[in-house]
C-alpha atoms as one frame of an Amber mdcrd trajectory, in Angstrom:
protein
 -22.145  18.771  95.939 -18.711  19.576  93.812 -16.837  15.708  94.800 -20.600
  14.254  94.237 -21.033  16.002  90.184 -17.204  14.361  90.212 -17.717  11.501
  91.018 -21.645  11.303  88.624 -19.184  12.071  85.827 -16.272   9.842  86.228
 -19.659   6.680  86.314 -20.957   8.091  82.557 -17.417   8.754  81.471 -17.079
   5.137  82.407 -20.303   3.644  80.845 -19.592   5.714  77.602 -16.577   4.300
  77.233 -18.270   0.528  77.989 -20.005   0.896  75.365 -17.352   2.342  72.425
 -15.456  -0.621  73.582 -18.865  -2.990  72.843 -19.365  -1.713  69.915 -16.037
  -1.366  68.765 -16.092  -5.501  69.523 -19.052  -5.708  67.828 -17.089  -4.089
  64.598 -14.294  -5.278  64.577 -13.566  -8.707  65.827 -14.349 -11.719  63.335
 -16.875 -14.579  64.249 -15.662 -18.251  65.183 -18.125 -20.530  63.207 -20.205
 -21.522  66.028 -23.137 -24.155  64.668 -25.590 -22.836  67.207 -27.887 -20.052
  65.599 -27.133 -17.580  68.832 -23.995 -17.798  67.990 -23.868 -17.524  63.852
 -26.002 -14.506  64.519 -22.497 -12.807  66.216 -20.590 -13.652  63.465 -19.312
 -11.136  61.301 -20.868  -8.175  62.727 -19.692  -5.563  60.423 -20.391  -7.246
  57.362 -24.151  -7.847  58.613 -23.996  -4.403  59.575 -23.544  -3.324  56.327
 -25.778  -5.737  54.298 -28.716  -4.693  56.724 -29.998  -2.078  54.136 -32.742
  -0.434  52.640 -33.413  -2.135  49.351 -34.429   0.874  46.753 -36.310   0.236
  43.298 -37.217   3.053  41.230 -40.534   2.730  39.682 -41.330   6.114  38.252
 -38.309   8.849  37.336 -40.300  12.059  38.412 -39.487  13.383  34.514 -41.972
  15.234  32.358 -44.358  13.916  29.654 -45.129  14.717  26.199 -48.707  15.151
  24.828 -50.097  15.957  21.684 -52.611  19.285  20.451 -55.194  17.129  21.910
 -54.214  16.182  25.049 -53.161  11.964  23.743 -50.336  10.801  25.593 -47.249
  10.851  23.359 -44.653   9.658  26.059 -45.253   8.306  29.498 -48.254   4.821
  30.200 -47.959   2.654  33.300 -48.519  -0.950  33.565 -48.174  -3.549  36.749
 -44.874  -5.677  36.947 -42.725  -7.909  38.372 -40.388  -6.930  41.347 -37.869
  -8.971  42.680 -35.837  -8.167  45.761 -32.184 -10.249  46.999 -33.516 -11.911
  49.864 -32.474 -14.914  52.340 -34.717 -18.604  50.193 -33.201 -20.869  53.229
 -35.482 -21.248  55.870 -34.797 -23.785  58.845 -38.108 -24.740  58.997 -38.942
 -28.189  56.511 -43.112 -26.323  56.662 -42.104 -23.356  55.546 -39.651 -24.525
  53.222 -42.082 -26.562  51.128 -44.337 -23.706  51.019 -41.512 -20.769  49.663
 -40.970 -23.674  46.891 -44.097 -24.385  45.784 -45.083 -20.565  45.704 -41.730
 -20.428  43.274 -43.445 -22.859  41.041 -46.479 -20.969  41.278 -44.796 -17.994
  39.775 -42.907 -19.717  37.698 -45.625 -21.321  35.566 -46.983 -18.329  35.871
 -44.273 -16.598  33.925 -43.308 -19.490  31.587 -40.086 -20.211  32.856 -39.405
 -23.622  34.986 -38.417 -23.386  39.401 -34.858 -23.654  38.161 -34.362 -20.906
  35.842 -36.053 -18.650  38.334 -34.191 -19.856  41.644 -31.226 -19.247  39.518
 -31.888 -15.840  38.499 -32.901 -14.973  41.715 -30.060 -16.140  43.902 -27.734
 -13.924  41.819 -29.421 -10.466  42.341 -27.636  -8.237  44.547 -30.359  -5.900
  44.205 -33.550  -4.704  43.580 -34.873  -5.750  39.925 -37.872  -5.677  37.611
 -38.462  -9.281  35.975 -37.550  -9.439  31.885 -38.775 -11.334  29.323 -35.400
 -12.827  27.232 -33.972 -10.190  25.803 -36.870  -7.182  26.940 -34.953  -4.073
  28.138 -38.129  -3.110  29.408 -39.088  -4.791  32.830 -42.235  -7.479  31.741
 -45.851  -6.368  31.620 -48.254  -8.398  33.414 -51.930  -9.091  31.896 -54.510
  -9.023  34.191 -54.829 -12.726  34.778 -51.134 -12.689  36.719 -51.486  -9.768
  38.133 -54.665 -11.663  40.048 -52.979 -15.024  40.515 -49.782 -12.875  41.695
 -51.532 -11.549  44.815 -52.684 -15.020  46.052 -48.580 -16.122  46.340 -47.462
 -14.994  49.302 -43.433 -15.015  48.584 -40.996 -12.506  50.178 -39.335 -10.721
  48.270 -41.388 -10.757  45.524 -43.956  -7.580  44.695 -46.448  -6.590  41.071
 -45.784  -2.280  41.397 -46.286   0.022  39.048 -43.900   1.027  36.496 -44.005
   4.416  34.659 -42.907   3.208  30.953 -41.106   6.123  29.017 -42.513   5.246
  25.457 -45.380   4.309  24.713 -45.423  -0.072  23.264 -48.487   0.710  21.248
 -46.250   3.841  18.921 -42.812   4.165  17.624 -40.543   6.871  19.136 -40.898
  10.347  17.928 -37.038  11.791  16.687 -38.593  15.478  17.317 -39.760  14.153
  20.512 -36.211  12.766  21.010 -34.710  10.495  23.528 -33.495  10.498  27.190
 -30.101   8.425  28.601 -27.184   8.598  31.218 -24.792  10.938  30.229 -22.695
  11.707  32.753 -19.770  13.721  30.608 -22.733  16.203  30.174 -24.105  16.656
  33.885 -20.706  17.283  34.641 -20.419  19.641  32.405 -23.810  21.533  32.512
 -25.598  20.832  35.665 -22.620  20.812  38.088 -23.933  22.599  40.968 -27.203
  20.152  41.260 -24.332  17.510  41.000 -22.739  18.767  44.210 -26.046  19.396
  45.494 -27.379  16.165  44.803 -30.640  17.738  43.422 -28.683  15.218  40.237
 -26.782  12.111  40.172 -24.694  11.095  37.714 -26.441   7.577  36.935 -29.756
   9.907  36.106 -31.283   9.331  33.119 -30.955  13.094  30.739 -32.442  14.172
  27.425 -30.005  13.514  24.433 -32.308  14.517  21.432 -35.714  16.342  20.603
 -37.257  18.392  22.875 -36.732  15.802  25.657 -32.521  17.649  25.530 -34.289
  21.259  24.499 -37.004  21.133  27.741 -34.392  19.222  30.478 -33.730  21.275
  32.971 -38.359  21.725  33.303 -38.877  17.568  32.578 -36.432  16.477  35.363
 -39.202  17.150  37.577 -39.079  17.380  41.795 -37.804  13.629  41.958 -38.818
  10.202  41.586 -40.949   7.678  42.991 -39.572   4.224  44.631 -40.105   1.219
  46.207 -38.098   0.474  49.608 -37.454  -3.043  50.768 -35.871  -3.820  53.982
 -33.280  -7.071  55.197 -31.765  -7.823  58.519 -27.656  -8.582  57.803 -28.711
 -12.328  56.688 -30.918 -10.849  54.179 -34.150 -11.531  56.161 -37.202  -9.249
  55.663 -37.739  -6.861  58.472 -41.155  -7.836  59.812 -43.094  -4.232  60.436
 -41.551  -2.403  57.915 -42.179  -3.987  54.371 -42.445  -1.999  51.952 -42.742
   1.571  51.494 -43.417   3.660  48.198 -41.915   7.263  48.291 -41.641  10.284
  46.081 -41.769  13.847  46.018 -45.253  14.536  47.040 -45.078  17.930  44.994
 -48.427  18.438  43.163 -46.994  20.393  40.809 -44.744  17.712  39.471 -44.083
  16.216  37.454 -44.640  18.871  34.190 -46.891  17.688  31.109 -46.207  20.176
  27.684 -48.147  19.924  24.934 -47.080  19.551  21.709 -48.368  20.877  18.496
 -48.182  17.501  16.815 -51.401  15.928  15.507 -50.594  12.232  17.583 -53.238
  10.185  15.318 -52.644  12.007  11.990 -48.608  11.770  12.851 -49.026   7.708
  13.013 -51.591   7.282   9.558 -47.972   9.050   7.934 -45.921   7.065   9.641
 -47.251   3.479   8.991 -47.945   4.830   5.249 -44.511   5.568   4.796 -43.446
   2.595   5.992 -45.830   1.445   3.826 -43.691   2.049   0.769 -41.586   2.212
   2.488 -39.180   5.274   2.858 -36.169   3.889   3.767 -34.182   6.848   4.612
 -35.349  10.799   4.719 -38.441  12.540   6.301 -41.681  13.997   5.723 -43.135
  17.615   7.347 -46.732  18.214   7.777 -46.793  22.544   8.931 -50.358  24.341
   9.594 -50.419  26.441   6.673 -51.526  29.587   8.696 -49.035  29.365  11.044
 -46.663  27.552  10.194 -47.188  24.806  13.606 -45.834  21.249  13.367 -48.391
  19.243  12.986 -46.337  15.691  12.088 -42.505  15.478  11.539 -41.430  12.180
  10.560 -38.124  11.185   9.749 -35.941   7.592   8.661 -34.760   5.421   9.661
 -36.566   5.102  12.867 -35.287   5.672  16.316 -35.221   3.072  18.667 -34.888
   4.012  22.166 -33.696   1.519  23.818 -30.921   0.755  21.272 -29.649   3.977
  20.890 -26.295   2.193  18.325 -25.402   4.236  15.968 -26.967   8.000  16.709
 -26.221   9.425  13.099 -28.165   6.653  11.199 -31.526   7.433  13.619 -31.002
  11.474  14.001 -34.281  13.807  12.376 -33.730  13.444   9.227 -36.058  16.043
   9.409 -33.820  19.276  10.524 -31.146  17.843   8.834 -29.560  20.215   5.660
 -30.056  17.711   2.519 -29.170  19.522  -1.588 -32.387  20.208  -2.424 -32.289
  20.002  -6.256 -35.111  21.781  -8.005 -36.974  22.852  -4.982 -34.504  25.699
  -4.855 -35.595  27.427  -8.387 -38.567  28.632  -6.049 -35.628  30.503  -4.186
 -33.906  31.955  -7.854 -37.638  32.881  -9.363 -38.171  34.947  -6.086 -35.078
  36.286  -6.400 -35.008  37.180  -9.898 -38.648  38.924 -10.036 -37.611  40.645
  -6.287 -34.713  42.387  -8.404 -36.473  42.855 -11.901 -34.625  41.022 -14.074
 -37.187  39.030 -15.631 -41.012  38.703 -15.787 -43.882  36.376 -15.986 -44.039
  37.169 -19.716 -40.157  36.928 -20.534 -40.063  33.511 -23.175 -36.808  31.524
 -23.259 -35.339  29.032 -25.827 -34.257  25.479 -24.245 -32.411  23.226 -26.932
 -31.310  21.102 -23.587 -27.654  23.112 -23.544 -26.833  26.012 -21.561 -23.946
  25.434 -23.767 -21.282  26.728 -20.656 -20.638  24.798 -17.340 -20.705  22.070
 -18.235 -24.921  22.456 -17.347 -27.387  20.779 -19.487 -31.366  20.485 -19.158
 -32.975  17.323 -17.885 -34.990  16.796 -20.660 -33.203  15.972 -23.646 -33.868
  18.077 -26.577 -34.507  21.243 -24.577 -38.083  22.400 -24.000 -37.971  24.866
 -26.927 -39.673  28.603 -25.915 -41.380  28.710 -22.732 -43.055  31.287 -20.244
 -40.828  32.280 -16.497 -44.175  29.482 -15.239 -43.568  27.328 -18.056 -40.181
  27.142 -16.432 -40.857  26.156 -13.027 -43.770  23.992 -13.968 -40.778  21.622
 -15.952 -38.173  22.852 -14.111 -35.638  23.437 -16.611 -32.450  24.466 -15.734
 -31.700  26.366 -19.110 -34.247  29.047 -18.032 -33.427  29.180 -14.258 -29.680
  29.201 -15.287 -30.213  32.199 -17.323 -31.481  34.085 -14.883 -28.761  32.913
 -12.408 -26.595  34.748 -13.920 -28.179  38.007 -13.889 -28.467  38.465 -10.594
 -25.410  38.960  -8.279 -24.375  36.565  -4.930 -25.986  38.876  -2.953 -29.698
  39.747  -4.256 -29.954  35.398  -4.821 -28.445  35.434  -1.041 -30.982  38.151
   0.559 -33.756  36.360  -0.885 -32.946  33.169   0.666 -32.505  35.270   3.710
 -36.137  36.267   3.172 -37.192  33.070   2.932 -36.205  31.856   5.977 -32.881
  29.288   3.843 -29.428  29.837   5.562 -30.525  29.703   8.919 -32.926  27.344
  11.738 -36.290  27.616  10.379 -37.797  26.516  14.238 -39.712  28.595  16.762
 -36.659  30.059  19.544 -36.586  32.407  21.965 -33.390  35.072  22.623 -33.686
  35.738  24.998 -34.909  33.941  29.259 -38.383  34.165  29.363 -40.901  32.438
  32.189 -39.272  29.507  33.894 -36.277  29.453  31.356 -33.623  31.654  32.347
 -31.471  31.529  29.176 -32.416  31.380  25.263 -34.330  28.584  24.150 -34.874
  27.096  21.065 -36.453  23.461  20.770 -35.106  21.878  18.055 -32.028  22.560
  19.295 -30.164  19.945  16.318 -31.823  21.837  13.951 -28.944  22.203  11.052
 -29.125  26.154   9.025 -28.539  25.073   5.377 -26.926  27.192   3.651 -26.883
  28.962   0.009 -22.912  29.771  -0.493 -19.995  28.706   1.459 -19.359  30.721
   4.733 -15.764  31.708   3.231 -15.459  35.062   2.080 -12.857  34.655  -0.777
 -15.256  32.218  -2.348 -15.485  33.021  -5.980 -19.743  33.940  -7.345 -19.106
  33.530 -10.646 -21.291  32.375 -13.702 -21.339  29.066 -12.576 -21.597  29.250
  -9.245 -24.416  31.072  -9.881 -25.869  28.998 -12.096 -25.400  25.912 -10.188
 -26.650  27.140  -7.421 -29.811  28.416  -8.894 -30.627  25.031  -9.699 -29.990
  23.668  -5.932 -26.715  22.354  -6.690 -22.807  23.161  -5.484 -23.251  24.326
  -1.899 -26.689  24.589  -1.525 -28.582  22.560   1.544 -31.987  22.987   2.785
 -33.974  21.028   5.572 -37.087  19.805   4.929 -38.907  21.839   7.601 -37.229
  24.707   5.565 -39.098  23.271   2.467 -41.870  23.115   4.332 -41.896  26.622
   6.252 -41.013  27.791   2.373 -44.899  27.388   1.008 -46.460  28.588   4.467
 -44.086  31.715   3.655 -45.312  31.777   0.319 -49.224  31.512   1.693 -48.334
  34.439   3.964 -47.333  36.161   1.029 -43.735  36.848   2.403 -44.484  36.175
   5.699 -42.348  33.724   7.219 -43.308  32.080  10.215 -40.949  30.475  13.327
 -42.188  26.401  13.153 -43.823  25.382  16.555 -43.694  22.508  18.157 -44.850
  23.068  22.197 -47.662  25.286  22.403 -47.911  25.428  26.307 -46.540  23.729
  29.466 -48.538  22.675  32.772 -48.381  21.705  35.966 -49.212  18.429  36.845
 -52.754  19.923  38.519 -53.061  21.393  34.768 -52.831  24.823  35.825 -49.860
  26.677  32.751 -47.103  26.977  33.353 -46.028  28.723  30.834 -47.577  29.137
  26.719 -45.283  29.342  23.545 -46.843  31.464  20.744 -46.928  31.048  17.318
 -45.092  33.600  16.364 -43.695  34.773  12.641 -39.556  35.538  12.162 -38.064
  38.796  12.513 -37.692  40.445   9.346 -34.203  42.178   9.808 -33.567  42.084
   5.982 -36.767  42.691   4.792 -39.579  40.177   2.887 -40.534  39.336  -0.755
 -43.501  40.891  -1.723 -47.212  39.408  -2.108 -46.735  39.856  -5.465 -44.160
  37.654  -6.182 -45.473  34.995  -3.795 -48.386  34.958  -5.752 -46.751  34.444
  -8.928 -44.985  31.323  -7.365 -47.932  29.654  -5.811 -49.527  30.481  -9.479
 -46.549  28.086 -10.967 -46.507  25.111  -8.739 -50.223  24.845  -9.358 -49.150
  24.574 -12.702 -46.028  22.070 -11.824 -48.879  19.420 -11.286 -51.527  20.437
 -13.611 -49.010  19.554 -16.395 -45.313  19.912 -15.514 -43.326  17.670 -13.235
 -45.908  16.633 -10.782 -48.526  16.054 -13.165 -48.560  11.936 -12.124 -50.231
  13.288  -8.014 -52.874  15.700 -10.175 -55.546  13.122  -8.972 -56.733  12.263
  -5.684 -58.940  13.612  -2.732 -57.375  16.925  -3.135 -56.606  19.624  -5.794
 -52.222  20.148  -4.561 -49.720  22.524  -5.634 -46.283  21.771  -5.554 -42.675
  21.779  -6.569 -40.853  18.492  -7.226 -36.654  18.244  -7.254 -33.671  15.918
  -8.099 -30.493  16.530  -6.456 -27.650  14.295  -7.660 -25.160  13.416  -4.537
 -22.493  11.493  -3.667 -22.055   9.103  -1.138 -19.599   6.518  -0.548 -18.193
   7.060  -3.774 -21.322   6.269  -5.286 -23.864   8.313  -7.903 -27.376   8.781
  -6.170 -30.083  11.530  -6.137 -31.734  13.042  -3.599 -35.922  13.527  -4.246
 -38.005  16.315  -2.782 -41.012  17.336  -3.495 -42.598  20.534  -1.210 -46.308
  22.349  -1.972 -49.912  22.502   0.116 -53.600  21.480  -0.499 -55.702  22.017
  -1.109 -54.912  23.831  -3.907 -57.538  26.680  -3.153 -58.257  26.586  -0.032
 -54.845  25.916   1.229 -54.958  24.157   4.563 -51.322  21.937   4.926 -47.764
  22.698   3.385 -45.993  19.611   3.338 -42.621  18.654   2.249 -41.012  15.480
   1.520 -37.520  13.591   1.292 -36.226  10.716   0.022 -32.266  10.535   0.809
 -30.060   8.146  -0.758 -31.897   7.071  -3.742 -30.546   5.388  -7.146 -30.317
   7.093  -9.730 -32.766   7.200 -12.560 -35.352   5.651 -10.161 -39.018   7.343
 -10.081 -39.092  10.388  -7.329 -40.516   8.396  -4.271 -40.913  11.805  -2.750
 -43.621  12.813  -5.268 -45.716  10.117  -4.609 -45.101  10.061  -1.110 -46.101
  13.588  -1.031 -50.141  12.768  -2.848 -49.802   9.739  -0.541 -49.766  12.323
   2.959 -52.075  15.323   1.127 -54.893  12.307   0.685 -54.285  10.978   4.548
 -55.189  14.971   5.493 -57.959  15.133   3.315 -59.649  12.477   4.957 -58.711
  12.906   8.198 -59.077  16.873   7.992 -60.653  18.341  11.220
């Protein structure tokens, strides 16, 4: 029995040795250039075994999408495109080759290219690829007619497939939503464990800004959907395998993020500002009751397929800029809160302040006027006067109480729900400031006077400017403008809700009486003050204009602002408009745009 086991073991060992030797010979021995097909198939087995593989093309990344408050899609559309796979196009049979060329001619005609152009491009493929027309970066969109004609063709390596396009062709991209791009350095820093485990790949697309970036962990999804095509060593389709579509098969993904945006309203306002046009700046529309962001427009327009100059198309709605006279709302609030003036006090403006090189914008001055009239006429002399009565701490305390000097947008300082870390929806939002963050800064009379009129070191974002109005309308209660309402699974089940909420009042809030006085002043601005040019329209509105002197590339320029609300009697919307880097002496474009946006809101109001 033992001898028999030994003999059988030796025979098995010899058999395995022979198999291994044969495999080694096939892998390592080069071909000899035989002319017949049988010999050719034996040539260079190592190369051909590598070539015999699965050809793969991603149809859908599996990334979650965004919808507006009414569930209208902001991102994500599916359309049919043409996919071509590298296959061997040489046929031994002349009749088959003629049929192939005839089918290729028909395909070329469908695509409006020559047969030579199509064969040339196809022949250069080493990996599967979508067909692109001209310089378009998106896969070609097939029409219904083209799709119907393609189904009649029988070409190996050619298929019409459903492609998931991230950015809707009908609408311009939104800076608030952001963009996705390849960023291997960030992936290595933020997702080292996921890269090591294979859950993420270095060449995958990740969020680069806006909500795409702040919610990237969740939006990443459960994996991509791709189409596979199998070829042999001579790049011929392997019969029986054909095409195979594979996906994660998880019914809960991709996720859907419901934003607070009103897409139709957003697009109407975008079309309006582009008709003027607004070259550089932003428009923010907030719900006057809870601060929800209904529209957020930034110019220059972001082009997600041409991300060449990030600074140029950054979200100007959350970038801090010199505010000019709209900051006088903060200064008046501080003076009223500190009790250094009241509505009955009268001031004299003769056009010159007499120190610090400060003068009023109106030559010859405004004469005698009250505090409310000082706001309505945006008198620099009035606000420099009350500013010198304030301490830097008093002005800073009021600015903080009104949400100036810190990011305004919705955030959580603790982990919650699916978020295992603090969350800020608008991660790129700038805080703005009143004074430089330097303990040694001397806030003398000159600093106070210039800061009080929104110059010197003062910075605000359009989002803060709109939220300042919401704060006044809510009797001093500062809201945190929300951009996301909830996140849902693919089956519609809610994953998490992000409630509307107010900001913590660590340093206290302004008195409701102070807020009412400022609102009356904003009504006077439009009734007979610096905003009287927009008095007539579909709604009566109220607000505050501003012009800030700045320097860009060594040349004098101005930032033009208007922030306010409407309708004046029963406010529904707070709007801030910034037109940046305008020529000195030019009309206030922000004031004009504010009126236009309010008229759109009046006609659109739901």
